[in-house]
Structures are given as C-alpha cells and as structure tokens.
C-alpha positions as CSV (number, residue, x, y, z in Angstrom):
1,M,9.5,20.1,-14.1
2,V,13.0,18.9,-14.7
3,N,12.7,16.8,-17.9
4,D,16.0,15.0,-17.5
5,A,15.5,14.1,-13.8
6,A,14.7,10.6,-12.6
7,I,13.4,10.0,-9.1
8,V,13.7,6.9,-7.1
9,I,11.4,6.6,-4.1
10,L,12.6,4.2,-1.3
11,A,9.6,2.2,-0.2
12,A,10.7,-1.3,0.4
13,G,11.0,-1.4,4.2
14,Q,8.6,-3.1,6.6
15,G,8.6,-0.5,9.3
16,T,8.6,-2.7,12.3
17,R,8.2,0.2,14.7
18,M,4.7,0.9,13.3
19,K,3.5,-2.3,15.1
20,S,1.4,-3.2,12.1
21,K,1.0,-6.0,9.6
22,M,0.7,-3.4,6.8
23,A,3.8,-2.0,5.1
24,K,4.8,1.3,6.6
25,V,4.4,3.3,3.3
26,L,0.8,2.1,2.9
27,H,-0.3,3.9,6.2
28,R,-2.3,7.0,5.5
29,A,-1.8,10.6,6.6
30,G,-3.7,13.6,5.2
31,G,-5.9,11.4,3.1
32,K,-3.2,9.6,1.2
33,S,-0.8,6.8,1.9
34,L,2.8,7.8,2.7
35,V,4.0,6.5,-0.7
36,E,1.3,8.4,-2.5
37,H,2.5,11.6,-1.0
38,A,6.1,10.8,-2.1
39,I,4.8,10.0,-5.7
40,S,2.8,13.2,-5.8
41,T,5.7,15.3,-4.8
42,A,8.0,13.5,-7.3
43,L,5.6,14.2,-10.1
44,H,6.1,17.9,-9.6
45,I,9.7,17.5,-10.4
46,A,10.1,14.7,-12.9
47,P,8.1,13.3,-15.8
48,V,5.9,10.3,-14.9
49,E,7.9,7.9,-17.0
50,R,11.0,8.8,-15.0
51,V,9.6,8.2,-11.5
52,F,10.2,4.8,-9.9
53,V,9.2,3.2,-6.6
54,V,11.4,0.6,-4.9
55,V,9.1,-2.1,-3.5
56,G,10.0,-4.9,-1.1
57,H,7.9,-5.7,1.9
58,Q,4.4,-6.3,0.6
59,A,5.7,-5.6,-2.9
60,E,2.5,-6.4,-4.7
61,A,0.4,-3.9,-2.6
62,V,2.9,-1.1,-2.7
63,G,3.5,-1.7,-6.5
64,A,-0.3,-1.5,-7.0
65,V,-0.3,2.0,-5.6
66,A,2.6,3.0,-7.8
67,N,0.8,1.5,-10.9
68,A,-2.4,3.4,-10.0
69,A,-0.4,6.6,-10.0
70,G,1.1,5.8,-13.4
71,V,4.7,5.3,-12.2
72,R,6.9,2.2,-12.4
73,S,8.3,0.1,-9.7
74,F,11.2,-2.4,-9.2
75,E,11.7,-4.9,-6.4
76,Q,14.4,-5.1,-3.7
77,R,13.9,-8.7,-2.7
78,Q,16.4,-8.5,0.2
79,Q,16.5,-5.3,2.2
80,L,20.3,-4.7,2.2
81,G,20.4,-0.9,2.6
82,T,19.5,2.3,0.7
83,G,22.4,1.9,-1.7
84,H,21.3,-1.6,-2.6
85,A,17.8,-0.4,-3.1
86,V,18.8,2.0,-5.8
87,M,21.2,-0.6,-7.4
88,C,18.2,-3.0,-7.8
89,G,16.9,-0.6,-10.5
90,E,20.2,-0.3,-12.3
91,S,19.0,-2.0,-15.5
92,E,16.2,0.6,-15.8
93,L,17.9,3.6,-14.5
94,A,21.5,3.5,-15.6
95,G,20.7,4.5,-19.2
96,L,18.5,7.4,-18.4
97,G,21.3,10.0,-17.9
98,G,20.6,13.5,-16.5
99,L,19.9,13.8,-12.8
100,L,19.1,11.0,-10.3
101,L,17.1,12.0,-7.2
102,V,16.7,9.6,-4.3
103,V,13.9,10.3,-1.8
104,N,12.3,8.6,1.1
105,G,8.8,7.0,0.8
106,D,8.0,7.6,4.4
107,C,8.3,11.4,4.5
108,P,4.9,12.8,3.5
109,M,5.5,16.4,4.5
110,V,8.3,17.2,2.1
111,R,7.2,19.9,-0.3
112,P,7.9,19.9,-4.0
113,E,9.5,23.3,-3.5
114,T,12.2,21.7,-1.4
115,L,13.1,19.1,-4.0
116,Q,13.1,21.8,-6.6
117,A,15.5,23.9,-4.5
118,L,17.8,20.8,-4.2
119,V,17.9,20.5,-7.9
120,D,18.5,24.2,-8.4
121,L,21.4,24.1,-5.9
122,Y,22.9,21.1,-7.7
123,Q,22.7,22.8,-11.1
124,Q,24.0,26.2,-9.8
125,T,27.0,24.8,-8.1
126,G,28.1,22.3,-10.7
127,A,28.5,19.7,-8.0
128,K,28.1,16.0,-8.8
129,A,25.8,15.5,-5.8
130,A,23.7,17.6,-3.5
131,L,21.8,16.5,-0.4
132,V,19.2,18.0,1.9
133,S,20.3,18.8,5.4
134,T,18.7,20.5,8.4
135,D,19.6,21.7,11.9
136,L,18.2,19.9,14.9
137,A,18.2,21.0,18.5
138,D,19.0,17.4,19.4
139,P,20.8,15.7,16.5
140,T,21.6,12.6,18.6
141,G,21.7,9.5,16.4
142,Y,21.9,11.3,13.1
143,G,24.7,11.6,10.6
144,R,26.4,15.0,10.9
145,I,27.3,17.1,7.9
146,V,30.9,18.3,8.0
147,R,31.5,21.2,5.6
148,G,34.6,22.8,4.3
149,E,35.4,26.6,4.2
150,N,33.6,27.0,0.9
151,G,30.5,25.3,2.2
152,D,30.9,22.1,0.3
153,V,30.2,18.8,2.1
154,L,33.5,17.1,3.2
155,A,31.9,14.1,4.9
156,I,28.8,12.6,6.6
157,V,29.9,11.2,9.9
158,E,27.6,8.8,11.7
159,H,26.9,9.6,15.3
160,K,28.6,6.6,16.7
161,A,31.8,7.4,14.7
162,A,31.8,11.1,15.4
163,T,34.2,13.0,17.6
164,D,33.0,15.3,20.4
165,A,33.5,18.3,18.1
166,Q,31.5,16.6,15.3
167,R,28.7,15.6,17.6
168,A,28.3,19.3,18.5
169,I,27.4,20.0,14.9
170,P,23.6,20.5,14.7
171,E,23.4,20.0,10.9
172,I,22.3,16.4,10.0
173,N,21.7,14.5,6.8
174,A,18.0,14.2,5.9
175,G,18.4,11.4,3.4
176,F,17.3,13.2,0.2
177,Y,19.9,13.2,-2.6
178,C,20.4,14.6,-6.1
179,F,23.2,13.0,-8.1
180,D,24.8,13.4,-11.5
181,A,23.4,10.1,-12.9
182,E,26.5,9.3,-14.9
183,A,28.8,9.8,-11.9
184,F,26.5,7.9,-9.7
185,W,26.4,4.7,-11.8
186,K,30.1,5.0,-12.5
187,H,30.9,4.8,-8.8
188,V,28.0,3.2,-7.0
189,H,29.5,-0.3,-7.0
190,E,32.3,1.1,-4.8
191,I,29.9,1.1,-1.9
192,R,31.1,-1.6,0.6
193,T,29.3,-3.5,3.3
194,D,32.0,-3.2,6.0
195,N,29.6,-1.8,8.6
196,P,27.9,-3.5,11.6
197,A,24.7,-4.1,9.6
198,G,26.5,-5.4,6.5
199,E,24.4,-3.2,4.3
200,Y,25.1,-0.9,1.3
201,Y,24.6,2.7,2.6
202,L,23.7,5.5,0.1
203,T,25.5,8.0,2.4
204,D,28.8,6.3,1.4
205,M,28.4,7.8,-2.1
206,V,29.3,11.2,-0.6
207,E,32.7,10.0,0.5
208,I,33.2,8.1,-2.8
209,L,32.4,11.1,-5.0
210,I,34.6,13.4,-3.0
211,R,37.5,10.9,-3.2
212,A,37.0,10.8,-6.9
213,G,37.6,14.6,-7.0
214,H,33.9,15.7,-7.3
215,R,32.1,18.4,-5.4
216,V,29.2,17.6,-3.0
217,T,27.0,20.3,-1.6
218,A,24.0,20.5,0.7
219,L,20.7,22.4,0.9
220,K,19.9,23.3,4.5
221,A,16.2,23.2,4.9
222,A,14.8,25.7,7.4
223,D,11.9,23.6,8.4
224,S,13.2,20.4,9.9
225,G,9.7,19.1,10.5
226,E,9.1,18.9,6.8
227,L,11.8,16.2,6.6
228,Q,10.3,14.1,9.4
229,G,10.1,10.4,8.5
230,I,7.3,8.3,9.9
231,N,8.3,5.5,12.2
232,N,5.4,4.9,14.5
233,K,1.7,5.7,14.9
234,V,2.4,8.8,17.1
235,E,4.4,10.3,14.3
236,L,1.8,9.3,11.8
237,A,-0.9,11.1,13.7
238,E,1.3,14.2,13.9
239,A,2.0,14.1,10.1
240,D,-1.8,13.8,9.5
241,R,-2.4,16.9,11.6
242,I,0.2,18.9,9.9
243,L,-0.9,17.9,6.4
244,R,-4.5,18.7,7.1
245,E,-3.5,22.1,8.6
246,R,-1.6,22.8,5.4
247,K,-4.6,21.8,3.2
248,A,-7.0,24.0,5.2
249,R,-4.6,27.0,5.1
250,D,-4.2,26.6,1.3
251,L,-7.9,26.5,0.8
252,M,-8.5,29.5,3.0
253,L,-5.9,31.5,1.0
254,E,-7.8,30.5,-2.1
255,G,-11.0,32.0,-0.8
256,V,-12.7,29.2,1.1
257,T,-14.2,30.0,4.5
258,I,-13.5,27.3,7.1
259,L,-15.0,27.8,10.5
260,R,-12.9,26.3,13.2
261,P,-10.4,24.8,10.8
262,E,-8.7,22.8,13.6
263,T,-11.9,20.6,13.7
264,V,-12.2,20.0,9.9
265,N,-10.6,17.1,8.0
266,I,-10.0,17.7,4.3
267,D,-8.0,15.2,2.2
268,A,-5.1,16.4,0.0
269,Q,-6.8,15.8,-3.3
270,V,-10.0,17.7,-2.5
271,V,-10.8,20.8,-4.6
272,I,-13.1,23.5,-3.3
273,G,-14.3,26.7,-5.0
274,Q,-14.1,30.2,-3.5
275,D,-16.8,31.6,-1.2
276,T,-17.8,28.1,-0.1
277,V,-18.3,27.9,3.6
278,I,-17.2,24.8,5.6
279,E,-18.7,24.5,9.1
280,P,-17.0,22.8,12.1
281,F,-16.4,19.0,12.2
282,V,-16.8,18.5,8.5
283,Q,-14.9,15.6,6.8
284,I,-14.2,15.9,3.0
285,K,-12.5,12.9,1.6
286,G,-11.0,11.3,-1.6
287,H,-11.2,13.1,-4.9
288,T,-14.2,15.3,-3.9
289,V,-14.7,18.5,-6.0
290,I,-17.0,21.2,-4.4
291,G,-18.0,24.2,-6.5
292,E,-18.2,27.9,-5.6
293,G,-20.6,29.5,-3.1
294,C,-21.6,26.2,-1.4
295,H,-22.4,25.7,2.3
296,I,-21.4,22.5,4.0
297,G,-23.1,22.1,7.4
298,S,-21.4,20.8,10.6
299,S,-20.5,17.2,10.9
300,S,-21.3,16.3,7.3
301,I,-19.1,13.7,5.5
302,I,-18.4,14.0,1.8
303,D,-16.4,11.3,0.1
304,S,-15.3,11.1,-3.5
305,S,-18.2,13.2,-4.8
306,Q,-18.9,16.2,-7.0
307,I,-20.9,19.1,-5.6
308,G,-22.1,21.8,-7.9
309,D,-22.0,25.6,-7.3
310,H,-24.2,27.0,-4.6
311,A,-25.3,23.7,-3.2
312,Q,-26.4,23.5,0.4
313,I,-25.4,20.5,2.5
314,H,-27.1,20.8,5.9
315,P,-25.6,19.3,9.1
316,F,-25.0,15.6,9.6
317,S,-25.4,14.6,6.0
318,V,-23.3,11.8,4.4
319,I,-22.5,11.9,0.7
320,S,-20.3,9.3,-1.0
321,T,-19.4,8.6,-4.7
322,S,-22.3,10.8,-5.9
323,K,-22.9,13.9,-7.9
324,L,-25.0,16.9,-6.8
325,D,-25.7,19.6,-9.4
326,A,-25.9,23.4,-8.8
327,H,-28.4,24.7,-6.2
328,V,-29.2,21.3,-4.7
329,H,-30.2,21.1,-1.0
330,V,-29.5,18.1,1.0
331,G,-30.1,17.3,4.7
332,P,-29.9,17.6,7.6
333,F,-29.3,13.9,8.3
334,A,-29.5,12.7,4.7
335,R,-27.5,10.0,3.1
336,I,-26.6,10.0,-0.6
337,R,-24.5,7.1,-1.9
338,M,-23.3,4.8,-4.7
339,G,-23.6,6.8,-7.8
340,A,-26.7,8.9,-6.9
341,H,-27.1,12.0,-9.0
342,L,-29.2,14.9,-7.8
343,H,-30.1,17.3,-10.6
344,E,-30.2,21.1,-10.3
345,N,-32.5,22.6,-7.7
346,S,-33.6,19.3,-6.3
347,H,-34.2,19.0,-2.5
348,V,-33.6,16.0,-0.3
349,G,-34.5,16.5,3.4
350,N,-34.0,14.9,6.8
351,F,-33.6,11.1,7.1
352,V,-33.9,10.5,3.3
353,E,-31.5,8.0,1.7
354,L,-30.7,7.9,-2.1
355,K,-28.7,5.0,-3.5
356,N,-27.9,4.6,-7.2
357,T,-30.7,7.0,-8.0
358,E,-31.2,9.8,-10.6
359,F,-33.2,12.5,-8.9
360,G,-34.6,15.0,-11.4
361,A,-34.3,18.8,-11.5
362,G,-36.6,20.5,-9.0
363,S,-37.8,17.2,-7.4
364,K,-38.3,17.0,-3.7
365,S,-38.2,14.3,-1.0
366,M,-38.2,16.1,2.2
367,H,-38.7,13.5,5.0
368,L,-38.1,9.9,5.9
369,A,-37.7,8.1,2.6
370,Y,-35.5,5.4,0.9
371,L,-35.1,5.8,-2.8
372,G,-32.8,3.0,-4.2
373,D,-32.1,2.0,-7.8
374,S,-34.5,4.6,-9.1
375,T,-34.8,7.0,-12.0
376,I,-37.0,10.0,-10.9
377,G,-38.0,12.7,-13.3
378,S,-38.2,16.5,-12.8
379,K,-40.5,18.2,-10.3
380,V,-41.6,15.0,-8.6
381,N,-42.8,15.2,-5.1
382,V,-42.0,12.1,-2.9
383,G,-44.0,12.1,0.3
384,A,-42.7,11.2,3.8
385,G,-42.2,7.5,4.5
386,T,-42.0,6.4,0.9
387,I,-39.7,3.5,0.0
388,T,-38.7,1.8,-3.2
389,C,-38.6,-2.0,-2.7
390,N,-35.7,-2.7,-5.0
391,Y,-34.5,-6.1,-3.8
392,D,-36.4,-9.4,-4.2
393,G,-33.9,-11.5,-2.3
394,K,-31.8,-12.3,-5.4
395,K,-31.7,-9.3,-7.7
396,K,-32.0,-5.5,-7.6
397,H,-34.8,-4.0,-9.7
398,R,-35.4,-0.4,-10.8
399,T,-38.2,2.0,-10.1
400,R,-38.9,4.7,-12.8
401,I,-41.0,7.8,-11.9
402,G,-41.9,10.3,-14.6
403,N,-41.9,14.1,-14.6
404,H,-44.4,16.0,-12.4
405,A,-45.5,12.8,-10.6
406,F,-46.8,12.9,-7.1
407,V,-46.1,10.1,-4.6
408,G,-48.2,10.3,-1.5
409,S,-46.8,9.7,2.0
410,N,-46.1,6.2,3.3
411,S,-46.1,4.7,-0.2
412,T,-44.4,1.4,-1.0
413,L,-43.2,1.1,-4.6
414,V,-42.4,-2.5,-5.5
415,A,-39.9,-2.7,-8.3
416,P,-39.6,-3.3,-11.2
417,L,-42.1,-0.5,-11.6
418,T,-42.8,2.5,-13.8
419,I,-44.9,5.4,-12.7
420,A,-45.5,7.6,-15.8
421,D,-45.6,11.4,-16.1
422,E,-48.2,13.4,-14.1
423,A,-49.3,10.2,-12.3
424,Y,-50.5,10.4,-8.6
425,I,-50.0,7.7,-6.0
426,A,-52.4,8.0,-3.1
427,A,-50.9,8.1,0.4
428,G,-50.5,4.7,2.1
429,S,-50.5,2.7,-1.1
430,T,-48.5,-0.4,-2.0
431,I,-47.9,-0.2,-5.8
432,T,-47.0,-3.3,-7.6
433,Y,-48.2,-2.6,-11.2
434,N,-47.2,0.2,-13.6
435,V,-49.2,3.4,-13.4
436,P,-50.1,5.1,-16.7
437,E,-49.7,8.8,-17.4
438,N,-52.2,11.2,-15.7
439,S,-53.6,8.4,-13.6
440,L,-54.4,8.0,-9.9
441,A,-53.3,4.8,-8.3
442,L,-54.5,3.5,-4.9
443,G,-53.2,0.3,-3.4
444,R,-54.7,0.1,0.0
445,S,-57.6,-1.7,1.7
446,R,-60.9,0.2,2.3
447,Q,-61.1,1.5,5.9
448,V,-63.4,-0.5,8.2
449,V,-64.9,1.2,11.4
450,K,-66.5,-1.0,14.1
451,E,-68.5,1.3,16.4
452,G,-68.8,0.3,20.1
453,W,-65.9,-2.1,19.8
454,T,-63.7,-0.7,22.7
455,P,-66.1,-1.4,25.6
456,K,-66.7,-4.9,24.4
457,R,-62.9,-5.5,24.4
C-alpha cells in the first residue's frame, strides 16, 4: 500500500467494437466486470479514498459499480482523450499531492504486483514519471518507446509518425502511468489537441515533462498478455479464460484439489479452504466461501453462498444465496436457494428444493420434496413427495415444524401451519390445521374397495 498514491481509472469510453449496448467496462470476465478488476487492483496500491473512476458512457451504471466498491467517481461528459479524462477530476485530484497513477479500466489481467513495480521504479529512479511498456512480436499500430543510453524514455512515437528504424522497435507503450502529482498538474494544461482526432493525449505528458527537464522512465513488463485491453467479445472470452486459470492455480497452490481444472469456473472473489475437492464442470460464483475438507460434485453450481467445513455437495446440485453448516450433505440434483440455511449434519437428497427455509441440525429430506418458507427443527424426517403450500395466490405463508417431528411421504402441508415437537404426520395427508406436540395427524379419506368392479367396467 502506497499511502500517498492516488489512482485514476479510465472507464468513460463506450467500446464500440464490443458490439454491445452496454458500456465496455461493465462486461464481465472471471466473475467481475472489467472496471471491478481495475478497482480491485488499484485498492492493493492506494487507499480507498484515493481511488477514482472516470465515468462517461453510461455514467450512472459505471458510477454505481464504483460506489459499491467504496471509491469515488467523476464524469467526463465529452470523450476528448485520456489527458482530458484525468483533467476532468482536477478539482478533486490536484490538491492530493504525492503520486498520481493512471490506469486503464478495460485491462482486467493487470496484477497488483505490476503496478507496485511501477511505483517502485518511479521512486528508485527519482523520475517525475514512469510508464509500463512491453515488447510485442508485432507492435504495428502501437506507440514505440524510444530510450536513451541510460535507459530513460526520450519519446513515445506513434506508429504513423515513426521512422522505419523506430518502427523496428518492439517496445510499446501499454498506457499505465505513474506521475509526480505536483509536476503533472503543473504541466498538464500544456497538452494540445493538434492531432487528427483533436483530443488531449496523456502520452504527450512524456514529451512535456522531458522538455521541462524531468526524467521519464519505463518498466518493461515481461508478460505482454497481462496488459491486454479488451476491445471485443473474442478478447473478453480470452481474458475470462486466463483469469479463471489464474484463480484455479492460486487455489490449488493453497491446498484445494481441482479435478480437470480446465472445466471448472471459479469467480475471482471465491474463497475455498484446503483439502476441499472440486470435481469437473463445477461453477462457483459470486462471494462464495467454502470451508475445509468439502467435496463438491460434478456439474454443481454454487452462487454467493457459505459452505461449512466437510460439507458434501453431490453432483448436479444448485445452491444460491444460502448457508450450509459443517457436515451437511446435499444432492445429487438438489436445489437450495434464497436464504436457505441447512444446519450441521442435515441431509437433503435428490430432487429436493429448499427456499427461504431453516433446516435443523440432523434433519433429513432425502427425496422429491419442496420445502419453501419453512422453519424446520432438529432431527426431523421429511418423507418423499412432501410439499409446503406456502403461497395462497397473494401472500407467502410460513410452515413451522418442531424438533423430532416425522412427516410421512406425499404429505401436503398448507401454510400458515405449525407442527409441534414429536408430532407425526401420516403418509398421504393434507394438513391444514396446527398439530399439537406428540400427536398423530391424518388428513386423508378412508380407503374404499369395490370388489368385482373391473369386469363390470
């Protein structure tokens, strides 16, 4: 963390090559929007109150992402270039002093270590500016870095203006900068718009600072792929693949077993404990936290949920916005959603759905049930085919089942309803009235047998 660093994230552009009605930086890769990746990286370097997002196209939506992350934003109402984008925040930025970093909001693969190395180079050399560069096998179209004998940057020459000798230089400008804030704001208004686009280019600050007698240096990044900006859906998909590979690798190095990691999708924010096993084709999304020693079966989907230690999620189960305590068993083919909470050692089996339901410790529902808007005590047995009728066409109602109750197969529980501790519900019953403690409730018609009926038919 560099306490006197301020970071400006450029996120105002539309991104027409994305062929989308949505702003480019709102597209997602690796489980987060592009601008969220930029913010997350920035927060490794600068305090949250010194991180700013420049918004423009769909400013309200992009600004909402910034606000959700706790950082501030300012608007570039007209997109008049990268230099103009930073100048739009002058009233908030110019008085901060220290360092000023400018980064791209559409480069999700940049690591915090790279920005830290840029800051370190800036501080070690005493330069007034440092930028990130990299070598490309085909640098066509990029600005070339021209260095002096001491390695300092002498100029950034755009491809169209470069000589043949300069075009042979493989080192290009990646568009990430670290400036001395005082020097930047002193000279930034010297940027001119005498270029074909009529825009204020941040790259001009290099020439301006050199002309003022200041040093400019460059950090050459070894991995050019890390600096790749996203301009279309093909590049977005490639970034998503790389980010997910990184996440899987990091988890495996921390002690998570991932079988066939190339088939598994794990979002950037996910936390998984050691000795947990992830089978092929699993998706783990959002802010999910999975404990130690768990087993997640093939093709399961877990979204924004908490999974306790040693839980077993069997194949093809779907869990969203719910909590599972330690030693819970779920699935296969189970669905747990909307704030459900499965307490320790409970079991939910195949084709069982829980919605907004508290499911007590040691309770079981092993087959073909729907338990919605329910509070179910400990060590309850729910038979196959049981449903809670929680919706009357206008309102949702709650079903409450006490500890050690037994609900027979194919029972229909019509809420609002309370079934007390130790009560029994006979199989095939429709229960519409509360059931007292230690009682047996039957809600079915008496069986009628008509002998000799079939031949007469």
